[in-house]
RONUGU-75703 format. One line per field, with one value per residue: residue number from 1; residue in one letter; x, y, z of N, C-alpha, C in turn. Coordinates in steps of 0.001 Angstrom, whole numbers, plus 500000, padded with zeros to 6 digits. Layout:
<sites>
resi = [NUM_...]
resn = [A_...]
n.u = [X_...]
n.v = [Y_...]
n.w = [Z_...]
ca.u = [X_...]
ca.v = [Y_...]
ca.w = [Z_...]
c.u = [X_...]
c.v = [Y_...]
c.w = [Z_...]
</sites>
This chain:
<sites>
resi = [1_2_3_4_5_6_7_8_9_10_11_12_13_14_15_16_17_18_19_20_21_22_23_24_25_26_27_28_29_30_31_32_33_34_35_36_37_38_39_40_41_42_43_44_45_46_47_48_49_50_51_52_53_54_55_56_57_58_59_60_61_62_63_64_65_66_67_68_69_70_71_72_73_74_75_76_77_78_79_80_81_82_83_84_85_86_87_88_89_90_91_92_93_94_95_96_97_98_99_100_101_102_103_104_105_106_107_108_109_110_111_112_113_114_115_116_117_118_119_120_121_122_123_124_125_126_127_128_129_130_131_132_133_134_135_136_137_138_139_140_141_142_143_144_145_146_147_148_149_150_151_152_153_154_155_156_157_158_159_160_161_162_163_164_165_166_167_168_169_170_171_172_173_174_175_176_177_178_179_180_181_182_183_184_185_186_187_188_189_190_191_192_193_194_195_196_197_198_199_200_201_202_203_204_205_206_207_208_209_210_211_212_213_214_215_216_217_218_219_220_221_222_223_224_225_226_227_228_229_230_231_232_233_234_235_236_237_238_239_240_241_242_243_244_245_246_247_248_249_250_251_252_253_254_255_256_257_258_259_260_261]
resn = [M_R_A_R_A_L_R_G_V_P_A_V_L_V_G_V_A_A_S_L_L_A_G_S_A_F_A_G_S_D_A_D_L_Q_R_K_I_E_K_R_L_A_R_A_G_F_A_Q_R_A_D_I_K_V_S_V_E_S_G_V_A_R_L_S_G_I_A_L_R_Y_L_D_L_R_E_A_E_R_L_A_R_K_D_A_K_S_V_V_N_L_L_R_V_V_P_E_V_P_R_S_D_K_A_I_R_T_D_A_E_N_A_V_L_R_W_E_R_Y_G_P_F_D_A_V_G_I_D_V_T_D_G_V_V_R_L_T_G_W_V_E_D_P_Y_K_R_T_Q_I_E_E_R_L_A_R_V_D_A_I_R_D_V_H_N_D_L_H_V_Q_G_F_S_A_G_D_V_S_L_R_R_E_I_H_E_K_I_Y_S_D_P_L_F_E_R_W_A_G_L_L_D_Q_P_V_R_V_F_V_D_R_G_R_V_T_L_A_G_K_V_T_S_P_V_E_Q_T_A_A_G_M_I_A_R_G_T_L_A_F_R_V_D_N_Q_L_Q_V_E_G_D_A_A_R_K_E_D_H_K_K_D_D_T_E_G]
n.u = [341828_342391_341889_339484_338460_338891_337125_334345_335033_333537_330874_330245_331356_328856_326782_327334_327135_324101_323288_323603_322740_319930_319460_319973_317745_315200_315841_315188_312602_310867_311526_310261_307643_307354_306581_304485_302476_302675_301750_298960_298479_298012_296173_294118_293526_295258_297280_296042_295640_296822_300449_302341_305229_306466_308166_309980_311165_312559_309614_308054_305977_306511_304930_305231_304641_301997_298544_295364_292879_291795_290577_291745_294116_293793_292725_294932_296592_295152_295316_298021_298222_297335_299213_301511_303473_303462_302528_303782_302460_303244_301982_301204_298226_297076_295116_293006_291087_291309_289732_288093_288533_286256_284301_284787_284366_282214_280802_281510_280804_278093_278778_279227_277631_274599_274379_272773_273457_274771_274455_272553_274616_277224_279264_280929_283521_284267_286707_288394_291975_293791_292866_293220_291334_290161_289479_287486_286603_283705_282580_280238_281560_284189_283579_281882_283865_286145_284407_283320_285653_286003_283872_284113_286417_285002_284983_285781_288213_289971_292877_293935_293387_293242_292111_291085_289034_287383_286514_283563_282773_282820_282158_279762_279064_279595_277988_275211_275768_275812_273537_271137_271984_271883_268650_267585_268445_266922_264252_263356_262047_263242_264456_262880_261730_263268_263531_264053_264381_267252_269233_270421_270981_272312_275479_276400_279354_280395_283334_285071_283262_283836_282706_281351_279675_278702_278510_275520_273640_270742_270591_272521_271142_270179_272785_274017_271896_271679_274406_274327_271686_274185_275672_274152_274280_275977_278328_281801_283089_282355_282683_281794_281643_279484_278447_276787_274679_274843_277606_278958_278626_280100_282804_283573_283397_285467_287515_287823_288451_291335_292007_292072_293696]
n.v = [706408_708444_707769_708001_710437_711635_710869_711839_714040_714698_714539_716857_718903_718611_719144_721458_722971_722244_724060_726299_726203_726111_728211_729772_729153_730180_732344_732999_731893_733815_736265_736072_735443_737771_739950_738256_739081_742073_742063_741372_743421_745394_744870_745162_747876_749226_750862_753532_754403_754340_754277_751911_749597_746650_744084_740634_738327_735797_734044_735838_738712_742306_745284_748303_752295_754159_754765_755413_754835_753815_751246_750403_749750_747484_745622_745904_744191_741707_740635_740198_738143_736240_734805_735025_733769_735287_738499_741359_744688_747994_749810_753003_755532_758271_760316_761949_764091_765428_764690_765957_764059_764278_764582_761371_759897_759818_758794_756417_755615_755273_753389_751055_750842_750967_749205_745972_743453_744258_743365_742599_741299_742621_745651_747787_750500_753608_755367_757817_759341_761476_760400_757947_755019_753836_750209_749442_747591_744707_742000_739342_737199_735968_736664_738831_740371_740731_741586_744228_745666_745441_746646_749557_750304_751300_754026_757420_758447_757154_756491_754453_751070_750310_747453_746498_744796_742575_739030_737958_734799_731709_728996_726362_727452_730351_731644_730616_731932_734510_735036_734666_736609_738955_738627_739025_741080_743094_741978_742868_745883_748261_748450_746861_748542_749245_746317_744542_746107_747553_748803_748669_750044_748616_746424_742744_741189_738012_736093_733428_732840_735547_738513_741723_744813_747424_750153_753238_753975_755988_756913_756715_754490_752514_751917_750799_748474_747039_746000_744723_743059_741161_739943_738642_735989_733043_733776_734209_737006_740226_743385_746082_748476_750674_753724_756757_758525_761794_762150_760982_762631_764656_763731_762822_765332_766944_764924_765807_768871_768477_767254_768922_770948]
n.w = [569717_568277_565903_566695_567025_565149_563057_564263_563117_560629_561488_563081_561011_559595_560843_561875_558976_558471_560575_559046_556685_557811_559069_556818_555456_557322_557213_554838_554587_556077_554868_552801_554692_555338_552884_552082_554278_553645_551073_551245_553368_551308_549923_551204_551183_552933_552169_551483_553988_555916_557167_557211_558945_557694_559224_559973_561903_562947_562518_563972_563189_563194_563152_562615_562520_561372_561793_560599_562335_565120_564792_562427_563134_564775_562981_561291_562611_562984_560219_559475_561557_560512_558839_560130_563010_565462_566522_566943_567811_567196_566124_565601_566670_564669_564832_561833_562729_565529_568953_571441_574689_576342_574442_573159_575129_575616_573789_573627_575672_575028_573026_574673_577072_576034_574275_573213_574676_577167_580066_583402_584937_583957_584367_583532_583670_581703_580996_579562_578497_577186_574376_574856_575856_578615_580432_583213_586025_585310_583015_582161_580604_578463_575873_575811_576824_574838_572546_573287_573100_570363_570010_570454_568786_566572_567560_566676_566702_568677_570147_571725_573664_576269_578013_581060_582080_584383_584257_584760_587213_586735_587816_589284_591828_592056_589999_590898_593158_592528_591126_592973_594707_593621_592739_595170_596202_594111_594910_597166_599071_598780_596128_593996_591885_590081_589094_586374_584774_582319_583111_585531_589125_590468_590839_590455_591180_591371_592418_592807_594893_596119_596427_594905_595170_592806_591413_591438_593893_595513_597941_600967_602646_600733_599929_602017_602709_600077_600814_603338_602525_600709_602791_603663_602604_601680_600882_600689_601090_601171_599399_599530_596913_596261_595269_596640_594899_595207_596314_594316_591850_592799_593389_590940_589779_591313_590034_587198_587691_588692_586406_584680_585518]
ca.u = [341474_342682_340861_337362_338492_338752_335226_333810_334834_332650_329666_330285_330636_327511_325875_327513_326467_323050_322722_323837_321741_318833_319237_319601_316323_314642_315812_314098_310843_310857_311597_308753_306554_307411_306045_302984_302079_302556_300463_297716_297724_298024_294946_292414_293925_296261_298037_295634_295001_298046_301853_302922_306255_306118_309647_309423_312125_312132_307959_307016_305946_306585_304327_304981_303932_301088_297511_294724_291950_292171_289822_292866_295524_293344_292705_296125_297255_294106_295828_299116_298066_296408_300316_302848_303844_303098_302869_304136_301802_303322_301614_300346_297016_297294_293239_292830_290764_291501_288103_288289_288193_284861_283706_285156_283962_280470_280817_282521_279505_276957_278876_279078_276415_273433_274912_272158_274116_275132_273554_272797_276097_278198_279586_281895_283765_285471_287865_289565_293100_294680_292472_293475_290380_291041_287780_287590_284975_284051_281650_279851_282106_285294_283326_281611_285233_286332_283030_283376_286655_285609_282564_285038_287070_284599_284450_286214_289750_290512_294510_294575_292327_293624_291546_291457_287730_287402_285234_282780_283300_281830_281523_278309_278421_279425_276921_274274_275708_275495_272048_270922_272099_270859_267306_267245_268541_265746_262891_263673_261533_264075_264731_262193_261408_264341_263513_263203_265277_268321_270232_270273_271656_273767_275644_276821_280204_281469_284741_285209_283145_284212_281533_281660_278995_279248_276989_275188_272143_269976_270746_273365_269936_270288_273928_274270_270838_272240_275459_273303_271554_274778_276481_273200_274323_277072_279855_282658_283594_281496_283234_280724_281959_278444_278480_275766_274802_275353_279252_279981_279304_280897_284085_284072_284069_286783_288809_287998_289073_292290_292916_292128_294341]
ca.v = [707846_709872_707449_708334_711911_711900_710166_712778_715741_714904_714812_717915_719846_718130_719909_722982_722758_722410_725013_727723_726468_725982_729571_730656_728967_730437_733756_733452_731952_735184_737665_735582_736406_739881_739967_737981_740054_743173_741930_741010_744282_746437_743919_745850_748694_750247_752097_755106_754874_753824_754110_750695_749602_745293_743109_739818_737970_734180_734106_736788_739728_743395_746572_749537_753199_755042_754170_756766_754768_752262_749883_750321_748635_746060_745021_744963_742792_740653_740179_739983_736880_735365_734180_734732_732933_735938_739805_742443_745729_748818_750627_754537_755824_759655_760150_763029_764918_764861_764904_765777_762957_764152_763596_760290_759408_760080_757937_755252_754610_754748_751895_749786_750925_750681_747630_745161_742835_744391_743266_743192_741103_743564_746680_748484_751975_754281_756324_758678_760428_761646_759705_756446_754424_752788_749829_748821_746804_743001_741767_738546_736186_736320_737442_740207_741360_740918_741976_745406_746117_745423_748217_750405_750271_752083_755128_758232_759410_756740_756295_752985_750557_749146_746649_745912_744272_741124_737962_736684_733363_730573_727918_726766_728012_731643_731788_730382_732700_735874_734759_734739_737772_739767_738289_739329_742860_743300_741813_743770_746787_749344_748050_746478_749637_748498_745170_744025_747110_746985_750051_748716_750383_747809_745701_741724_740775_737153_734858_731878_733155_736862_738983_742940_745386_748241_751362_754127_754532_757239_757586_755776_753755_751848_751404_749713_747413_746010_745297_744099_741474_740309_740050_737477_735039_732180_734953_734400_738232_741403_744272_747170_749529_751124_754800_757193_759272_763290_762008_760369_763565_765349_762956_763111_767029_766862_764377_766858_769518_767706_766910_770228_772247]
ca.w = [570356_567274_564530_566899_566778_563302_562894_564570_562772_559320_562233_563482_560159_558648_561853_561698_557852_558664_561132_558452_555950_558348_559485_555320_555361_558031_556587_553093_554998_557189_553814_552253_555148_555195_552014_552503_554882_552815_549908_552194_553985_550287_549446_552442_551211_554040_551750_551566_554825_556964_556700_557785_557955_557849_559199_560159_562551_563611_562376_564377_562672_563596_562423_562865_561757_561881_561390_561054_563266_565848_563999_561200_563766_564912_561668_560460_563353_562880_559172_559674_562443_559886_558237_561296_564333_566734_566145_567605_567152_567773_565622_566963_566177_564911_563803_560814_562963_567049_569309_573054_575841_576549_573554_573249_576194_575384_572474_574035_576968_574073_572600_575410_577751_575397_573898_573742_575137_577903_581333_584596_585442_583626_584882_582852_584068_580952_581554_578549_579034_575904_573566_575219_576193_579911_580928_584239_586164_584963_582623_582457_579699_577963_574884_576204_577194_573279_571943_573848_572504_568958_569978_570745_567678_565615_567955_565958_567194_569617_570155_572282_574666_577637_578520_582574_582280_584823_583879_586662_588409_586300_588817_589359_593144_591586_589222_591929_594343_591837_591147_594716_595196_592172_592804_596736_595915_593372_595464_598064_598358_598068_594999_593373_591055_589116_588615_585083_583611_581662_583207_587339_589581_591753_589781_591235_590698_592196_591874_593961_596555_596775_596436_594916_594216_592405_591145_592280_594509_595564_599428_602157_603005_600130_599775_603331_602982_599404_601606_604108_601753_599833_603535_604330_601846_602066_600257_601639_601907_600558_599321_598664_596112_595692_595882_596454_593259_595062_596653_593203_591223_593588_593243_589315_589603_591675_589231_586210_588109_588842_585205_583791_586412]
c.u = [341491_342069_339381_337359_338194_337781_334431_333802_334060_331450_329410_330536_329646_326690_326020_326771_324970_322330_322620_322415_320190_318527_319327_318139_315333_314508_314997_312778_310667_310778_310152_307567_306025_306465_304654_302366_301617_301628_299049_297102_297106_296878_293491_292957_294675_297213_297576_295285_295855_299177_302203_303876_306028_308094_309535_310901_311128_310666_307640_307175_305686_305905_304373_304852_302969_299482_296570_293055_292564_291678_291058_293741_295107_293477_294080_296523_296655_294710_297109_299251_297721_298177_301405_302419_303027_303161_303014_303573_302059_303296_301176_299070_297397_295862_293730_292259_290234_289750_288968_288216_287055_283828_283701_284776_282128_280146_280930_281540_278271_277559_278164_277658_274511_273973_273751_272715_274610_273941_273574_274084_276917_278358_280846_282199_284350_286061_288998_290275_293835_294357_292269_291763_290898_289364_288187_286254_284839_282845_281345_280193_282574_284590_282474_282604_285988_285410_283100_284338_286487_284782_283484_286005_286747_284636_285874_287234_289902_291699_295061_293387_292981_291908_291815_290269_288265_286502_284517_283281_282771_281669_280116_277768_278648_278242_275615_274246_274881_274416_271313_270978_271219_268935_266831_267135_267084_264213_262485_263059_261578_264282_264082_261172_262194_264330_263292_264135_266656_269564_270013_271018_272652_274355_276618_278281_280820_282525_285001_284378_282767_282665_281612_280530_279245_277905_276801_273762_271937_270554_271330_272250_269969_271419_273973_272696_271092_273546_275563_272854_272636_275445_275359_273388_275608_278229_280575_283754_282712_282495_282052_281041_280557_278308_277133_276041_275257_276775_279832_280303_280099_282459_284741_284325_285486_287720_288532_288689_290416_292904_293053_293180_295729]
c.v = [708761_709583_708466_709352_712503_711387_711182_714067_716232_715283_716561_719076_719704_718648_721050_723566_723088_723546_726588_727072_726371_727595_730288_730138_729821_732451_734204_732838_733416_736234_737158_735865_736935_740060_739686_739332_741602_743477_741866_742466_745327_746241_744555_746890_750100_751063_753466_755253_754566_754072_752710_749754_747620_744716_741932_738765_736631_733649_735172_738047_740999_744096_747813_750654_753834_754729_755152_756561_753386_751247_749542_749081_747775_745377_744568_743573_742246_740230_739748_738354_735788_734044_734271_734050_733788_737126_740614_743515_746985_749977_752392_755005_757571_759918_761664_763855_764461_765547_764975_764525_763274_763709_762155_759469_758901_759074_756516_754515_754677_753522_750614_749632_750310_749460_746531_743803_742903_744499_743145_742394_742058_744960_747413_749677_752430_755520_756863_759461_760503_760645_758286_756399_753502_751692_749226_748528_745122_743196_739756_737078_737058_737076_738461_741108_741740_741839_743661_746619_746568_746369_749275_751139_751016_753879_756011_758110_758514_756128_754737_752419_749791_749019_745882_745199_742624_740479_737846_735336_732744_729362_727782_727556_729652_732022_731738_731677_734462_735927_735394_736146_739118_739887_738644_740780_743449_742982_742697_745442_748525_749482_747570_747301_749224_747091_744859_745103_746752_747920_749720_749516_749302_746461_744882_741206_739330_736205_734613_732243_734808_737799_740997_743525_746985_748938_752224_754416_755395_757958_756237_754637_752585_751312_750389_748933_746883_745348_744108_742307_740625_739708_738339_736213_734295_732632_734609_735827_738845_742916_745113_748331_750481_752797_755908_758408_760772_762663_760890_761738_764453_764732_763087_764645_767372_766506_765367_768077_769452_767934_768392_771190_771405]
c.w = [568756_566345_564919_566582_565513_562455_562946_563608_561195_560390_562330_562004_559281_559725_561880_560076_557418_559132_560014_557156_556547_558683_557775_555147_555756_557725_555375_553768_555440_556186_553428_553088_555281_554532_551755_553240_554243_551920_550511_552548_553061_549448_550414_552057_552351_553210_551610_552619_556163_556402_557734_557776_558615_558762_560194_561032_563135_563333_562754_563287_563678_562872_563256_562426_562286_561391_562010_561965_563955_565503_562943_562081_564165_564341_560980_561404_563139_561416_559165_560735_561632_558665_559110_562908_565575_566071_566598_567110_567986_566954_566374_566142_566249_563530_563355_561869_564829_567597_570832_573588_576148_575822_573116_574321_575997_574816_573183_574872_576153_573642_573399_576262_577332_574589_574244_574808_576325_578969_582452_585428_584849_584234_584346_583331_582670_581393_580342_578969_577582_574434_573749_576146_577882_580286_582037_585206_585851_583845_582863_581997_578995_576629_574906_575890_575951_572728_572101_573675_571101_568970_569727_569590_566990_566100_567258_567018_568599_569534_570139_573181_575139_578682_579839_582728_582810_584335_585125_586425_587405_586884_588721_590296_592944_591046_590320_592432_594078_591624_592330_595155_594445_592321_594035_596939_595036_593768_596893_597979_597983_596484_593701_592034_590089_588791_587222_583755_583781_582602_584829_587820_590307_590957_590944_590823_591640_591316_592932_595375_597023_595963_595881_594527_594360_591581_591649_592880_594708_597034_600011_602444_602096_599681_601056_603162_601466_600132_602322_603589_600960_601582_603962_603348_601887_601475_601567_602065_600787_600773_598425_598390_595862_596173_595871_595714_593949_595178_595064_591987_591720_593410_591477_589247_589928_590934_588062_586560_588405_587481_584353_584624_586158]
</sites>
């Protein structure tokens, strides 16, 4: 018994020593990684347009400090990810020239809604509060979800983007149902004047056979008709969120009054 215990001691000591050496090596690699990220940021010119502090622990980089543009915040994270296992981005954007939420929203809507790839199966809502943009609605594919945020990064004075966009269902059944409802709506006499236009009033979202209609129409008749067309298909459920233009404008005015108050 005693001999076996003594034989076990060197193995324990070796294990402890190995752990200490590994920890020391990890600390060294973290310090090297920190320097590498700092050099990469310096080469990209961040010393002139941001104040970024880099720290690294167990291969995870942590960025803190201030950037002048949301574009710089995203670029700093992208560069850090080239070397780090993962990145915790705590950077804050403090624009050199602040802008009103209304001005930011106008530019954000132009960047998204006038994008040549924004199509009939995309429906993006944009709201801005204290320079922070919130995206709601859906897009046709994951690529568009990412690209819309990339486009917004170039809008002046945006402090952050909360991307809550959903992606359309991509099963064969969802794709077929989405196209069927879209074609039936825009071949109906009430809506055919919008067929072929990029800025169509009724947007169709389908996920696992569940349909959502969104957008603005000119009358309650159009609102009801679009819902009936969608319900006349094999959809499991139809959520008609279409707004009538006059009602939508009143809701928007009420929202602005609440914000200003």
